[in-house]
C-alpha positions as CSV (number, residue, x, y, z in Angstrom):
1,X,7.8,149.9,-45.7
2,X,10.8,148.0,-44.8
3,X,10.6,145.0,-43.0
4,X,11.1,144.8,-39.2
5,X,14.6,143.6,-38.4
6,X,14.2,140.7,-35.8
7,X,17.0,141.5,-33.2
8,X,18.2,138.1,-32.2
9,X,20.8,139.4,-30.1
10,X,18.5,141.3,-27.8
11,X,16.0,138.1,-27.7
12,X,18.8,135.8,-26.9
13,X,19.8,138.2,-24.0
14,X,16.2,137.8,-22.7
15,X,16.4,133.9,-23.1
16,X,19.5,133.9,-21.0
17,X,18.0,136.2,-18.3
18,X,15.1,133.6,-18.1
19,X,17.5,130.8,-17.9
20,X,19.7,132.7,-15.0
21,X,16.3,133.1,-13.1
22,X,15.5,129.6,-13.2
23,X,19.0,128.6,-12.2
24,X,18.9,130.8,-9.2
25,X,15.7,129.1,-8.1
26,X,17.1,125.7,-8.6
27,X,19.8,126.6,-6.3
28,X,17.7,128.5,-3.7
29,X,14.7,125.9,-3.6
30,X,16.3,122.5,-4.5
31,X,20.3,123.3,-3.7
32,X,20.7,122.2,-7.3
33,X,22.9,123.7,-10.0
34,X,22.6,122.6,-13.6
35,X,26.0,121.5,-15.1
36,X,26.9,121.5,-18.9
37,X,29.9,119.5,-20.2
38,X,31.4,120.3,-23.5
39,X,33.8,117.9,-25.2
40,X,36.3,119.4,-27.8
41,X,38.5,117.0,-29.8
42,X,41.2,118.6,-31.8
43,X,42.4,122.3,-32.3
44,X,39.8,123.6,-34.8
45,X,40.1,127.4,-34.5
46,X,36.3,128.0,-35.0
47,X,35.1,125.3,-32.6
48,X,37.5,126.6,-30.1
49,X,35.9,130.1,-30.2
50,X,32.5,128.4,-30.0
51,X,33.3,126.3,-27.1
52,X,35.1,129.3,-25.3
53,X,31.6,131.3,-25.8
54,X,29.4,128.4,-24.6
55,X,31.7,128.0,-21.4
56,X,31.4,132.0,-20.8
57,X,27.6,132.0,-21.2
58,X,27.4,129.0,-19.1
59,X,29.0,130.4,-16.1
60,X,27.0,133.9,-16.7
61,X,23.8,132.3,-16.2
62,X,25.0,130.6,-13.0
63,X,25.5,127.0,-14.3
64,X,28.4,124.7,-13.7
65,X,30.6,124.6,-16.9
66,X,32.8,121.4,-17.3
67,X,35.4,121.6,-20.5
68,X,37.1,118.5,-21.7
69,X,39.7,119.2,-24.4
70,X,41.3,116.2,-26.0
71,X,44.0,115.9,-28.6
72,X,43.2,115.5,-32.3
73,X,44.6,112.1,-32.2
74,X,42.3,110.9,-29.3
75,X,40.9,107.2,-30.0
76,X,37.4,106.4,-30.4
77,X,37.8,104.3,-27.2
78,X,39.1,107.2,-25.1
79,X,36.4,109.4,-26.4
80,X,33.5,106.9,-25.6
81,X,34.8,106.4,-22.2
82,X,34.8,110.1,-21.4
83,X,31.1,110.3,-22.7
84,X,30.3,107.1,-20.6
85,X,31.6,108.8,-17.4
86,X,29.7,112.0,-18.1
87,X,26.5,109.9,-18.7
88,X,26.7,108.7,-15.2
89,X,27.9,111.8,-13.3
90,X,25.0,113.5,-11.6
91,X,26.4,116.9,-11.6
92,X,26.4,116.8,-15.5
93,X,22.9,117.3,-16.8
94,X,23.9,118.3,-20.5
95,X,26.7,116.7,-22.7
96,X,27.7,118.3,-26.0
97,X,30.3,117.0,-28.3
98,X,31.5,119.8,-30.4
99,X,31.3,119.1,-34.4
100,X,33.1,118.5,-36.4
101,X,35.3,115.6,-35.1
102,X,38.7,114.7,-36.7
103,X,38.0,112.3,-39.5
104,X,39.0,109.0,-37.8
105,X,36.1,109.6,-35.4
106,X,32.5,108.6,-36.2
107,X,30.3,111.4,-35.0
108,X,27.1,109.2,-35.6
109,X,28.5,106.6,-33.0
110,X,29.8,109.4,-30.7
111,X,26.3,111.2,-30.6
112,X,24.5,108.0,-30.0
113,X,26.8,107.1,-26.9
114,X,25.3,110.3,-25.3
115,X,22.4,109.6,-23.0
116,X,19.4,111.0,-24.8
117,X,18.3,112.8,-21.4
118,X,21.7,114.8,-21.5
119,X,21.8,115.2,-25.1
120,X,21.4,118.8,-25.1
121,X,22.3,119.2,-28.9
122,X,18.9,117.2,-29.6
123,X,20.9,115.1,-32.3
124,X,20.5,111.7,-30.5
125,X,18.3,109.2,-32.6
126,X,15.9,109.0,-29.7
127,X,15.3,112.6,-29.4
128,X,15.0,113.0,-33.3
129,X,12.2,110.3,-33.0
130,X,10.4,112.0,-30.1
131,X,10.3,115.2,-31.9
132,X,9.1,113.5,-35.1
133,X,6.3,111.8,-33.0
134,X,5.2,114.9,-31.1
135,X,6.5,113.7,-27.8
136,X,8.6,115.3,-25.4
137,X,12.3,115.6,-26.6
138,X,15.5,117.8,-26.3
139,X,15.4,119.7,-29.4
140,X,18.4,120.8,-31.6
141,X,19.2,124.6,-30.6
142,X,19.3,126.5,-33.9
143,X,15.7,125.4,-35.0
144,X,14.6,125.9,-31.3
145,X,16.0,129.2,-31.4
146,X,14.2,130.0,-34.9
147,X,10.7,128.8,-33.4
148,X,11.2,131.2,-30.4
149,X,11.7,134.1,-32.7
150,X,8.9,133.3,-34.9
151,X,6.6,132.9,-31.8
152,X,7.8,136.4,-30.5
153,X,7.2,138.0,-33.8
154,X,3.8,136.2,-35.0
155,X,2.5,134.9,-31.6
156,X,0.3,131.8,-32.5
157,X,1.4,130.0,-35.6
158,X,-1.4,127.8,-36.0
159,X,-2.7,127.9,-39.5
160,X,0.2,129.6,-41.2
161,X,1.8,128.1,-44.2
162,X,5.7,127.6,-43.9
163,X,8.3,126.6,-46.2
164,X,11.7,125.4,-44.9
165,X,14.7,125.8,-47.6
166,X,17.1,122.8,-46.7
167,X,16.8,119.3,-45.2
168,X,19.8,119.0,-43.1
169,X,19.5,116.8,-39.7
170,X,20.8,119.9,-37.8
171,X,18.3,122.5,-38.9
172,X,16.1,121.8,-41.9
173,X,14.3,118.6,-40.8
174,X,14.0,119.4,-37.0
175,X,12.6,123.0,-38.0
176,X,9.9,121.5,-40.2
177,X,9.0,119.1,-37.3
178,X,8.8,121.9,-34.9
179,X,6.7,123.8,-37.5
180,X,4.3,120.9,-37.8
181,X,4.0,120.7,-34.2
182,X,3.0,124.3,-34.1
183,X,0.1,123.4,-36.5
184,X,1.6,125.2,-39.5
185,X,1.3,123.6,-43.1
186,X,4.8,122.9,-43.9
187,X,6.7,122.3,-47.1
188,X,10.5,121.5,-47.2
189,X,12.3,122.1,-50.4
190,X,15.9,121.2,-51.4
191,X,18.3,120.9,-54.2
192,X,16.0,118.6,-56.2
193,X,12.8,120.4,-55.7
194,X,11.1,122.1,-58.7
195,X,9.3,125.3,-58.6
196,X,11.1,126.6,-55.4
197,X,10.3,129.9,-55.8
198,X,6.6,129.5,-56.3
199,X,6.4,127.3,-53.3
200,X,8.2,130.0,-51.0
201,X,6.2,132.9,-52.5
202,X,3.2,131.1,-51.0
203,X,4.4,131.2,-47.5
204,X,3.7,133.2,-44.4
205,X,7.0,131.9,-43.1
206,X,10.2,131.2,-44.8
207,X,13.2,129.6,-43.0
208,X,16.3,129.4,-45.2
209,X,19.2,127.1,-44.1
210,X,21.1,125.9,-47.1
211,X,24.4,127.7,-46.9
212,X,24.2,129.5,-50.4
213,X,24.8,133.1,-50.1
214,X,22.1,135.2,-51.5
215,X,19.8,132.4,-52.8
216,X,16.5,133.9,-51.8
217,X,15.6,136.8,-53.8
218,X,13.1,139.4,-53.3
219,X,10.7,138.1,-56.1
220,X,10.6,134.6,-54.1
221,X,8.9,136.2,-51.1
222,X,5.4,136.9,-50.2
223,X,4.7,140.5,-49.1
224,X,4.6,140.6,-45.3
225,X,6.1,137.3,-44.8
226,X,8.4,136.6,-41.7
227,X,11.9,135.5,-43.1
228,X,14.3,133.6,-40.8
229,X,17.9,133.4,-42.3
230,X,19.6,130.4,-40.8
231,X,22.6,130.8,-43.5
232,X,26.2,131.9,-42.3
233,X,28.2,132.5,-45.2
234,X,31.7,134.1,-45.5
235,X,32.1,135.9,-48.6
236,X,34.7,138.3,-50.3
237,X,34.3,142.0,-49.2
238,X,36.6,144.0,-51.7
239,X,35.3,147.2,-50.6
240,X,36.7,146.6,-47.2
241,X,40.1,145.7,-48.5
242,X,41.9,143.0,-50.8
243,X,41.6,140.2,-48.7
244,X,38.7,141.2,-46.3
245,X,35.7,139.2,-46.1
246,X,32.1,139.3,-44.6
247,X,29.2,137.3,-43.2
248,X,26.2,137.1,-45.2
249,X,22.9,134.7,-45.1
250,X,21.2,132.6,-47.4
251,X,18.8,135.5,-48.2
252,X,19.5,138.6,-50.2
253,X,18.9,141.0,-47.3
254,X,18.8,144.4,-48.7
255,X,16.0,143.4,-51.3
256,X,14.1,141.1,-49.5
257,X,13.8,143.4,-46.7
258,X,11.6,145.6,-49.0
259,X,9.3,143.0,-49.5
260,X,8.8,140.9,-45.9
261,X,7.3,141.9,-42.9
262,X,10.2,140.9,-40.8
263,X,13.7,139.5,-41.4
264,X,16.4,138.3,-39.3
265,X,20.0,139.7,-40.2
266,X,23.1,138.1,-40.4
267,X,25.0,138.4,-38.2
268,X,22.8,139.1,-35.2
269,X,19.7,137.2,-35.9
270,X,19.5,133.6,-35.5
271,X,23.1,133.0,-34.5
272,X,23.0,134.4,-30.9
273,X,20.0,132.1,-30.3
274,X,21.8,128.9,-30.4
275,X,23.9,129.2,-27.4
276,X,20.9,130.7,-25.5
277,X,18.9,127.7,-26.5
278,X,21.5,125.2,-25.4
279,X,21.5,126.8,-21.9
280,X,17.8,126.4,-21.9
281,X,17.8,122.8,-23.0
282,X,20.4,122.2,-20.1
283,X,18.2,123.7,-17.5
284,X,15.2,121.6,-18.8
285,X,17.4,118.4,-18.7
286,X,18.2,119.2,-15.1
287,X,14.6,119.7,-14.2
288,X,13.5,116.5,-15.9
289,X,16.3,114.5,-14.3
290,X,15.0,115.5,-11.0
291,X,11.4,115.3,-11.4
292,X,11.0,119.1,-11.1
293,X,8.7,121.4,-13.3
294,X,10.0,122.4,-16.4
295,X,11.1,126.1,-16.9
296,X,8.2,128.3,-18.3
297,X,8.9,129.7,-21.9
298,X,12.4,127.7,-22.2
299,X,10.7,124.5,-23.7
300,X,9.1,123.8,-27.2
């Protein structure tokens, strides 16, 4: 029997619906509207599309959207001054600086300049440390979305074995911390790991986030395992035309689907959850800033 396809697009729509309900409640009961500020430096085409989608979805759930587009030659001093203003603006509850930045700007310095309480990307070292020590934090959006999908699919994750393939600061490491926080037994593998296939095959949960198309094969996967494919890779699609391309994940979807119990597709799996969780983090940040109860179902 083929694995169940996890519909991340539909689940993300449900998350956005929950966010919209809580935003409406904040407006009605507290005259408070969460605000998200997004900063884009330069003219990277993919980043511009992503920022546009963020702004659109922010407005759709009833929040305020503040866009700051800066030229590619913006100085570090100018960018840090803008972040400082946003840090002290009471109408702004979440700040996101779109990556990648132009080469002359230090991304680590810029991220560290964001106040941790407004760091809705969850990349600030303070939020990283809070997550690692099991304390209340703002969590990176993509792994947060993966956790939501897993809980929706499996329910209680306690006692499950999980392997995270990839150790990036954006996905792999925080994903492992979230799974540990959910009482899973977690293994993280990477390019220098040995017996990767054997480790993956022993897992109830597999999260692939390495950016290598089709790395995870069917004989790596335990029958019935839940497979979350975070990879987004553009590869040639000669069947669609000479110069055509398509998006694929890190998992050999067609083959692994025959073995797994459930699997996310690419596209339409994890991707839509990222912006939905960004919106959820912004509402949570707004509630925390104002000493209000956090939204049920929208926090870790």
